[in-house]
N, C-alpha and C positions, 0 to 999 in steps of 0.2 A: 507609594500611594498615601502613606500616613503623612509624609511631609507635604504632599500636594493638598491633602485635606486640611492640614494645619494652616497652610498658606492661604487657602480660600477662606478659612474662618477668620484669619487676621484681616484679610481684605474686607470681608463683610463687617468686621468690627470697626475698621477705619471708616468705611462708608456710613455706618450707623452713627459714628461719632460726628462726622461732618454734617450729616443730616440733622443732628440734634443741636448744632450750633446756630446761633442767631446772628444777624448782621451786627448787632451791638457788640457781641462777644468777639467776632472776627475783627472789627475795627479796634477794639481795645487791645487785642493781641498784637495787631499791626502797629499801633501807637507805642505800646510798651517795648516792642521789638526794636523800633527806631531809637527810643530813648536808651535802651540797654546797650545796643551796639554803639551808639554815640558816646555813652559813658565809657565803654570798653576802649574805643578808639582814643579817647582823650586820656584815660588813665594809663593805658599802655604807652601812649605817645610821650608821657613824661619820663619814661625810662628807656624806651626804644623808639627809634625814628620810624613810625609806620605810616604816617600821613605827611604829605608835603604839598605846599602850594606849587602849582605848575610853573609860575613865574618867579618863585622865590623858594627854592628847595631847602634853604637853610632855616627859615622861620618855622617855629613850632606852631602847629595848628591848635587853636583854642577850643574851649568846650562848645561854644555856640557853633563854630564852623565844623566841629566833629559831628555834632547832631545834624547839621545841615548836610554833610557828606553822607551820613547814615540814611537820611531821608531820600536823597537823590539815588542812592544805591538801592534802597528797598523799593523805590518806585521805578527802578530800572531806567532812570533818565540819564544819569552820568554826564554832567556838563563838561567835565574834564578840567575844571579850575583847581580841583584838589585831586592828587594822585596817591593811591595807596603804595606803600613801599614794604618790601619784605613780607613779614607775617600779615601785614595789613591787607595784602592781596588775597590771602586765604580767607580772612574775615570778611572781606568785601564779596568774595565769591559765595560764601555761605549765606550772607545776608541777602544777596541778590537772588539766590535760589529760594530762600524762605519767602522773599517778597513775591516771586512768581507763584509760589505755592498758595500764598494768601489770595492773589488775584484769581487763581484757579478755583479756590473755595468760594470767592464772591460770585464768580460766573456760574459755578455749580448751583449756588443758592438761588441766583436770579432765575436760572432755567427751572429749578425745582419749584419755585414760587409760581412761575408761569404755568408749569405742568399741573400744579395743584388747582389753579384757577380753571384751566381747561377741563381737567378731570371732574371738578365739582360741577361744571356746567353739563358735562356728559352724563354724570350720575343723576343730576336733577332731571334732565330730559328723559333719560331711561326710566327713572322712577315714575315720573308723571305719565309716561306712555304706558308703562306696565300697570300702573294704578288705574288709568282710564280703561285699559283693555279688560282688567278684571271686573270693573263695574259694568262694562258693556256685555261681557260674557255672563255675568249674573243676570242681567236683563234678558238676554236670550234664553237662559235656562228657565227663568220665570215664565217667559213667553211659551216655551215648550210645554211646561206644566199646565199653563192656562188652556192651551189647546186640548190637552188630555182631559182636563176638567170639563171643558165644553163638550167633548165627545162623550164623556160619561153621562153628563146631565141630559144630553139629547138622545141617550141610549143608542148611540151609533158606534160605540167603541167595539173593536173586534178583539178576539182572543189573542191574536198576534200583537196587537197594540198593547194589550195588558202585559204580555210577556216582555215587551220592550221597555216597559216603564222603569225597571231597575237600572237600565243603561242610562236613562235620563237622570235619575237620582244620583247615579255614580258620578256623572259629569258635574252635578251641583256640588257634591262632596269634594271633588278634586279642586274646584274653584275655591271652596272654603279653606282647604289646606294651603293653596297658593297664597291666599290673603293672610293666613296665619304666619307664613314664612316672611312676608313683607313687614307686617306690623310687630313681629316679635324678633327684632334683630339685636336686642340689648346684650345678649350673651355671645354674640359672634366674635371670633378672634380679631377680625378686622372691622369692627363696628364703626371706627372713626372714618372709614371710607364709605359707609352706607348712609343714605339719606334718612334723616330723622322724620318719623311720622308725627305730624302735628295734630292739634285738636280738630282742625278743619278736615283733614284727611280721615281721621277716625270717625267723625260725625257722618261724613259722606259714605264711607264704606259700611258703617253700622246701620245706616238707613237702608242701604241696599240689601244687607244681610237679613235685616228684620223683615223686609218685604218678601225675600226668598223663603224665609221660615214660615211666614203667613201663607204663602202660596202652597207650601208643602202641606200645611194644615188644611187648607181649602180642598186640596186633592184628597186627603184622608177622609174629610167629611163627605165629599162626593161619593167616595167608595162605600162608606158606611150607609149613607142615606139611600143609595141605589141598590143596596143589598149585594154588592159584588164581593166575592171572596178574594182576598189579597194577601193573606198571611202565609206566604211561601218563604222558603229559606232565603232566596235572593233579595226579596223585598224587605224582609226583616233586617237582613244584614246591612243593606244600604241605608235604611231609615235609622237604624241604630248608630251607624257611622256618622250620618248627618247630625243626629242629636248630640253625639259626643263632640263633633267639630264645633257646633254652635256654643256649647258650654266652654270648651277650651279656648275658643276664639276671644270671648269676652272676659274670661276669668281674671287675666292680669290687670284689667281696667275697671274692676268693680268699684274701686275707691278713687276713681278719677275725680278731680276737683270740679270739672265742668258738669253742671247740673243736667244739661241736655244730653250729654253722653251717658251719664249715670241713668237717666230716664230710659234712653234707648237700650242700654244694657239690660235693665230690668225687664223691658218688653221682650227682648230676645230670650232671657231666662224663662219667661212665662211661655213663650212659644215652645222652647225645648221641653218644658214640663208637660205641656199638652201633647206633644209628639210622644213623649215617654208614656203618657196615659194610654194612647192607642197601642203602643207596643206591649204594655203590661195588662191590657184588657180592662183598664180603668175607664169608666164611663166619663166622657168629656162632653160637657154641655155645649151645644152649638152656639 
């Protein structure tokens, strides 16, 4: 078992090494491999007959032709005009195997590059779809709260509807937590595979979050102005969680360079402060 584990670790290490290589590095390795074997063929051929011309086995193969033979061997072409002899056959086999290995590395890199392009497109589509879904869900959540506010102001809300309000607020808090997971990916282990949130995305989502916070405040004002009792355990818990989520959501971007984003973050902080005012019995001016 230990040997199998060690073998798997070595295979992973080799794969990681190949993935780390670039085309330039592979080409340089292939180029120097050809020159090195060519020099070895020539140097060894001065003392031992390891290369011979097919039509003239006696003539000694020169440096240029040794490099040429090294190239056609590494490229697995093998024209047959120069033939390895004795130990030259072993060297030719070794170089041919290394040449095939280099080809395998090139093909692997080409496939890897293509996969990265495809995955990037998939990640982009998935991210945009998820992002749009969250904004749509935020809109639906605001719509649900607006209906509740309308029912409160028309004095048509029932006790059952009041009891169901924490469920609606819990849904809003879940959406805020989902947004937090998307825009706070900098500490993830595989963050290089995750789509980066740009200023346009931040501005769009913070606008939606600000509107959602304003809608929660409108709901609290409606409860207060209509004299409805709302401070039960479930309601306090959900409102506290929403308030915390609003603060945590914008905290990492408080010093963003974009003035519009900073302005929207300040507005979200003000909304969170007003919600906290209701939770702590601080009088909030309408």
